[in-house]
C-alpha positions as CSV (number, residue, x, y, z in Angstrom):
1,M,20.6,100.1,-135.1
2,V,19.6,103.1,-132.6
3,S,20.9,106.8,-133.2
4,L,20.3,108.8,-129.8
5,E,21.3,112.1,-129.3
6,K,23.5,113.8,-126.5
7,N,20.8,114.3,-124.0
8,D,19.8,111.0,-124.6
9,H,22.8,109.6,-123.5
10,L,23.2,111.9,-120.5
11,M,20.0,110.3,-119.6
12,L,20.8,106.6,-120.6
13,A,24.4,107.2,-118.7
14,R,22.9,107.9,-115.5
15,Q,19.4,105.3,-116.1
16,L,21.4,102.2,-117.3
17,P,23.9,101.4,-114.8
18,L,21.0,101.5,-112.4
19,K,18.9,98.9,-114.4
20,S,22.1,96.4,-114.4
21,V,24.1,94.5,-112.0
22,A,27.9,93.6,-112.3
23,L,29.3,90.0,-111.5
24,I,32.5,89.8,-111.3
25,L,34.5,86.5,-111.9
26,A,37.2,86.3,-109.1
27,G,37.8,82.3,-108.4
28,G,41.0,81.4,-110.3
29,R,43.5,80.2,-109.3
30,G,46.4,81.9,-111.0
31,T,48.6,79.5,-111.1
32,R,50.9,81.5,-113.6
33,L,51.6,83.4,-110.7
34,K,53.3,81.1,-109.3
35,D,53.8,81.7,-105.1
36,L,52.1,84.8,-105.1
37,T,48.5,83.1,-105.4
38,N,49.7,80.0,-103.5
39,K,47.5,80.9,-100.2
40,R,45.6,83.7,-102.2
41,A,43.0,84.0,-105.2
42,K,44.7,86.0,-108.3
43,P,42.4,89.1,-107.9
44,A,43.4,89.1,-103.9
45,V,47.0,89.9,-104.7
46,H,48.5,93.1,-103.6
47,F,49.0,96.1,-106.6
48,G,50.1,99.2,-105.6
49,G,51.0,98.8,-102.2
50,K,47.7,98.0,-100.3
51,F,45.2,97.6,-102.9
52,R,44.3,94.8,-104.6
53,I,44.0,93.5,-108.4
54,I,40.1,93.1,-107.5
55,D,40.1,97.0,-106.8
56,F,39.8,98.2,-110.3
57,A,37.0,96.1,-111.5
58,L,34.9,97.4,-108.6
59,S,36.3,100.6,-108.5
60,N,34.9,101.4,-112.1
61,C,31.7,100.2,-111.3
62,I,31.4,102.7,-108.7
63,N,32.7,105.2,-110.9
64,S,29.7,103.9,-114.1
65,G,27.2,104.1,-111.8
66,I,26.8,100.3,-111.1
67,R,26.5,99.9,-107.5
68,R,25.2,96.3,-107.2
69,M,27.8,93.8,-107.5
70,G,28.1,90.1,-106.8
71,V,31.9,89.2,-106.3
72,I,31.9,85.1,-107.3
73,T,34.8,83.7,-105.3
74,Q,35.9,79.6,-105.2
75,Y,40.1,79.0,-105.0
76,Q,41.5,80.6,-101.4
77,S,38.9,83.0,-101.0
78,H,39.5,83.5,-97.3
79,T,41.6,87.0,-98.1
80,L,39.9,88.3,-100.7
81,V,36.1,88.1,-98.9
82,Q,38.2,89.6,-95.8
83,H,39.5,92.7,-98.2
84,I,35.7,93.1,-99.5
85,Q,34.3,93.2,-96.2
86,R,36.7,95.6,-94.7
87,G,37.6,97.9,-97.8
88,W,33.9,97.9,-99.8
89,S,31.1,97.8,-96.7
90,F,30.0,101.7,-97.6
91,F,27.3,100.7,-100.1
92,N,23.6,102.0,-99.1
93,E,21.3,98.7,-98.2
94,E,18.5,101.0,-98.2
95,M,19.3,102.4,-101.7
96,N,19.4,98.5,-102.9
97,E,23.7,99.4,-103.1
98,F,25.5,96.3,-102.3
99,V,28.5,93.9,-103.2
100,D,27.5,90.4,-102.5
101,L,29.7,87.4,-102.3
102,L,28.6,84.3,-104.0
103,P,31.0,81.3,-103.1
104,A,31.1,78.0,-104.8
105,Q,28.7,76.2,-102.8
106,Q,27.3,72.4,-102.0
107,R,23.8,72.6,-103.5
108,M,20.7,70.1,-103.7
109,K,21.8,68.7,-107.3
110,G,24.9,69.3,-109.8
111,E,28.7,70.2,-109.2
112,N,29.8,71.8,-106.3
113,W,32.7,73.5,-107.5
114,Y,32.1,76.1,-110.5
115,R,32.9,73.9,-113.8
116,G,34.1,77.4,-116.3
117,T,33.3,80.5,-116.1
118,A,29.4,80.4,-117.6
119,D,29.2,77.7,-114.8
120,A,30.0,80.3,-112.2
121,V,27.4,82.6,-113.1
122,T,24.6,79.5,-113.7
123,Q,25.2,78.1,-110.0
124,N,24.0,81.7,-108.5
125,L,20.8,82.2,-111.0
126,D,18.8,81.8,-108.1
127,I,20.0,84.5,-106.6
128,I,21.3,86.6,-109.6
129,R,17.5,86.8,-110.7
130,R,16.6,88.3,-107.7
131,Y,18.2,91.3,-108.6
132,K,15.7,92.0,-111.0
133,A,18.4,93.5,-113.1
134,E,18.0,94.4,-117.3
135,Y,21.6,94.1,-118.0
136,V,24.1,92.1,-116.7
137,V,27.7,93.1,-116.7
138,I,30.0,89.9,-116.6
139,L,34.0,91.6,-115.6
140,A,37.3,89.6,-114.6
141,G,38.3,90.5,-111.5
142,D,42.4,90.4,-112.4
143,H,42.8,93.0,-114.6
144,I,44.3,96.5,-114.7
145,Y,42.4,99.1,-116.6
146,K,39.8,101.8,-116.3
147,Q,36.3,101.8,-117.9
148,D,33.1,103.4,-118.2
149,Y,30.7,101.0,-118.0
150,S,28.1,103.4,-118.5
151,R,29.5,104.1,-122.0
152,M,29.4,100.5,-123.0
153,L,25.7,100.0,-121.9
154,I,24.8,102.5,-124.0
155,D,26.6,101.3,-127.1
156,H,24.9,97.8,-126.2
157,V,21.6,99.7,-126.4
158,E,22.3,101.5,-129.3
159,K,23.3,98.6,-131.4
160,G,20.2,96.3,-130.1
161,A,22.7,93.9,-128.9
162,R,22.0,90.9,-126.9
163,C,25.9,90.4,-125.8
164,T,28.4,93.1,-126.5
165,V,31.7,92.4,-125.7
166,A,34.4,94.3,-125.1
167,C,37.1,94.1,-127.7
168,M,40.6,96.1,-128.1
169,P,43.4,95.2,-130.6
170,V,46.8,93.0,-129.3
171,P,50.3,92.0,-131.0
172,I,49.4,89.1,-133.3
173,E,52.0,87.1,-131.5
174,E,50.1,87.5,-128.0
175,A,46.7,86.6,-129.4
176,S,46.6,83.0,-128.6
177,A,46.0,84.1,-125.1
178,F,42.9,85.6,-126.0
179,G,39.4,85.0,-127.9
180,V,40.0,86.8,-131.0
181,M,37.1,88.1,-133.1
182,A,36.3,89.5,-136.2
183,V,34.0,92.2,-136.7
184,D,32.3,93.6,-139.6
185,E,31.6,97.3,-140.5
186,N,28.7,98.1,-137.6
187,D,30.9,96.0,-135.0
188,K,28.6,93.0,-135.2
189,I,30.8,89.9,-134.5
190,I,30.9,87.6,-137.2
191,E,33.6,84.8,-136.1
192,F,35.2,84.4,-132.7
193,V,37.2,82.0,-132.0
194,E,38.5,81.5,-128.1
195,K,43.0,81.3,-127.9
196,P,43.1,79.9,-131.5
197,A,47.0,78.5,-132.3
198,N,47.1,81.0,-135.2
199,P,45.4,84.1,-134.7
200,P,43.9,85.7,-137.4
201,S,44.8,89.3,-138.3
202,M,43.0,92.5,-138.2
203,P,42.1,93.7,-142.1
204,N,43.8,96.9,-141.3
205,D,46.7,96.1,-139.8
206,P,48.5,92.1,-139.7
207,S,50.4,92.7,-137.0
208,K,47.1,92.5,-134.7
209,S,44.1,90.4,-133.8
210,L,41.0,92.2,-132.2
211,A,41.1,90.2,-128.8
212,S,38.0,90.0,-126.0
213,M,38.7,91.5,-123.1
214,G,36.7,89.1,-121.3
215,I,34.1,92.2,-120.3
216,Y,30.6,91.3,-121.6
217,V,27.1,93.2,-121.2
218,F,23.8,90.9,-121.6
219,D,20.4,91.7,-121.7
220,A,19.4,89.5,-118.4
221,D,16.7,87.4,-119.6
222,Y,19.0,86.6,-122.6
223,L,21.6,85.2,-120.9
224,Y,19.5,83.4,-118.5
225,E,18.2,81.8,-121.0
226,L,21.7,80.9,-122.8
227,L,22.8,79.6,-119.1
228,E,20.2,77.1,-118.6
229,E,20.7,75.6,-122.1
230,D,24.7,75.8,-121.9
231,D,23.8,73.7,-118.2
232,R,21.9,71.2,-120.3
233,D,24.7,70.8,-123.1
234,E,26.5,67.9,-121.8
235,N,29.3,68.6,-124.4
236,S,29.9,72.2,-123.2
237,S,32.8,73.1,-120.9
238,H,30.5,75.9,-119.7
239,D,32.8,78.8,-120.6
240,F,31.8,82.1,-121.6
241,G,34.7,82.2,-124.4
242,K,34.7,78.7,-125.6
243,D,30.7,78.0,-125.7
244,L,28.8,81.0,-125.1
245,I,30.1,83.6,-126.9
246,P,30.8,81.5,-130.4
247,K,27.0,80.4,-130.0
248,I,25.9,83.9,-130.1
249,T,28.1,84.9,-132.8
250,E,26.6,82.1,-135.1
251,A,23.4,83.4,-134.1
252,G,23.8,86.9,-135.1
253,L,23.2,88.9,-131.9
254,A,26.9,89.9,-130.4
255,Y,28.5,92.8,-130.8
256,A,32.3,94.3,-130.4
257,H,32.7,97.1,-128.3
258,P,36.0,99.2,-128.8
259,F,38.0,99.8,-125.8
260,P,39.0,103.2,-126.8
261,L,35.4,104.7,-126.8
262,S,34.7,103.8,-123.0
263,C,38.3,104.1,-121.3
264,V,39.0,106.6,-118.7
265,Q,42.2,108.6,-119.5
266,S,43.6,111.7,-118.4
267,D,45.3,112.0,-122.0
268,P,42.6,111.0,-124.7
269,D,45.9,110.7,-127.4
270,A,47.6,108.3,-125.3
271,E,47.4,104.3,-125.9
272,P,44.0,102.9,-123.8
273,Y,45.4,101.2,-121.0
274,W,44.4,97.7,-120.0
275,R,46.6,95.0,-118.7
276,D,45.8,91.1,-118.1
277,V,48.2,90.3,-115.4
278,G,47.9,86.6,-115.5
279,T,51.8,86.0,-115.4
280,L,54.5,87.2,-113.3
281,E,56.0,88.9,-116.3
282,A,52.7,90.8,-116.4
283,Y,52.4,91.6,-113.2
284,W,56.0,92.9,-112.6
285,K,55.4,95.3,-115.8
286,A,52.3,96.4,-114.4
287,N,53.4,97.7,-111.4
288,L,56.5,99.2,-113.2
289,D,54.2,101.3,-114.7
290,L,53.0,102.8,-111.6
291,A,56.8,104.7,-111.4
292,S,57.0,105.1,-115.2
293,V,56.8,108.8,-115.8
294,V,55.8,107.8,-119.3
295,P,52.4,109.9,-120.0
296,E,50.8,107.1,-121.2
297,T,51.1,104.6,-118.1
298,G,50.8,107.7,-115.5
299,Y,46.9,106.7,-115.6
300,V,47.5,103.9,-113.1
301,R,48.3,106.2,-110.5
302,S,45.5,108.3,-111.3
303,Q,43.1,105.6,-111.2
304,L,44.7,104.2,-107.5
305,A,44.2,107.8,-106.6
306,N,40.6,107.9,-107.6
307,S,40.1,104.5,-105.7
308,H,37.2,104.7,-103.2
309,L,39.7,102.9,-100.5
310,Q,41.0,106.1,-100.4
């Protein structure tokens, strides 16, 4: 584990995002949102008026200094593609800035549709390798939160990790919807199970489990090697949470990144705000948070106010 001085942190906060590419997984059907996703992908669902759910991940990238992004699409992608083309077209190609759209497409061999979250990246490896990134940040396109990914990248480098997983405590009764992990005193992940029926509790708080947020940082070459190996495994479901993260954990190369260390919020004493809006109830509550006078949820308004779509 590498210890860095303050000046080193400032330098890395500028340099690491420039060496990174972010891949946003935006191909999900979002069936639990019912009629809202009949004609559009979940990341394209409106939030807070004129915005879309995916704007949070895109805005986080920009504000973190990551200006090379790929959006991986599949289900009902037209409105999502249209939104990105019209709302996120301000990048400077001469500075190697871009948002690439990576749809599922017919290839010479293999499946046409993405078989899982990991396969969605694997099928685009020929394109992703051309980015020549040192680090790959994998993001979900359907979460509401504000995070400085440069801080997570620094944590990744400091710990000497090959893979870093963002995490936060969740009530144990809700933990079955997430990947759940156990970590040692250095934040090395020593156990990881995806969506367990009986989630293990945190040692210092039996009412909560330590959950994966579906946000990952990988050393690029290591990720490519893993994906190629996973692609050859006929028994794999080709999913990050179900297959890759447990394998990396077993190899002792995965570390956890506590979300409070990189969550951006106006009140440092407030509970870090992150919502998975995969159900109608969660989506409804997150929209209500926009109008809330409770300080910890006032964050959502500031995130939209700072969006590059304004």
